N, C-alpha and C positions, 0 to 999 in steps of 0.2 A: 553623375551624382547629382541630386537635388538639393537646392537651398532651400531652407526652412526660413520663413518669415513667422516669428513667435511673437505674438500680440497679447500683452497682459489684460485679462479680461475682467480683472478685479479693481484695476487701478480707479481710483477717485478723482486724479488729476486736481488734486487741491481743493475739491469741491465737497460741502456737505451733501451726502446723498442718503436718503432714507434707505433703511436696511434692505427693502423688497424693491426698490427702484433700480432700473438699469444703469450701471455705472459706463462713466466715460470710456473707459477701456473696452467694455463691452459693445458700445456703439460704435468705437473705431473698429473694432474687430467684425462687426457685421458689415460696416460700410465697405472694409477691405474684401471681404468673402464677395458682397455684391458685384462690386466691381469687378472681381475676376482676377486671379493670379497671372502674372506673366510666364511665358513660357520657361520651365526648368525651377519653379518656385511654387512651393506648397505654403499655404497660409494655417498656421495652426494656433489656436487660442489655449493659452496657460493660465494657470490660476495667481502667478505671482512672478515678476521677475525683479523683485526686490528694489526697486528705483521708485518707491512710494511718494518721495517729496519730489520727484521729476515726472510723474506719472501724466497723460498715458504714454507708457513705454512700449517699445518693438525691439527685436533683436533679430540680427541676420546671421545666420551659421549654415556651415557645410564643412562635413569633414574634410580635412587638409587645408582649411581656409582660416584666415582671421576671422573672428566673430564680432560684430560691433552691436552696441546697445545705444539707442537713442530714445529722447524723452521729450516732454512737453509737445505730445503729438495729439492730434485730435482728427475727427473725421473730414475737416477742410484740407487736411494733408495726404488725402489718399492717393491722388496722381503722383506726389512728390515720392511718397512712401513707394508704390508702386515701380517707378522709374529707378529710384534708387535701388530696389531689390533686383530689377531686370540687369541693372548695369553691375551689382554684385554678382549675380549668376554668372554674367559672361567673363567675369574676371577670373584670372588664373589663381590667384591666392587670396582673393576678397578684398584686396587693397584697389580700390577705384581712384584714380587720379582726383586730386582735392577739387579742382576746377570742373571736373566732369560729374562731380555729385550734385544732387538737388541740394539748393541753398539751405532747406531746412536739415540735411543729413550734416552739411558743413557746420551749422552753428547749433546744433542741438545733440552731439554726439556725447554721450555719457561714458562710453568704456570701449576700449579695443582689446580683446583677449587673443593671444596667439593660439595657433593650432595646437592640439595636445601632442601631436607627432612632430612638432618641429625642434630640430637639434638646438641645444642650449648656446652652442657658438653661433648660429644664425641669429639670435635674440639680440646680438651686440650692434 
């Protein structure tokens, strides 16, 4: 399986951006693509992650794993985002031990969503 790192390309990150200007989310997406995805990770730009008040936002997802959404990201966070994505990809269930996550992932997590195939009794 391949981990997908979704990047909101329309995020304004709380900034006033001219309609035709490159948005902070698009800048982040370009910086991540330029840096290159770690093994087992695909970087995909999406038009909205619905985290507008917390943008620029990214999400990590893979079938059968927990999904995580992170906010308040910028191109300065690219090395940490890619390190976190690599750790996520290497994990069995998407849950990377807290102390092994990049600090930016520890402090800027917006949501954690269970896998669609997880039995309800396992969620307790």
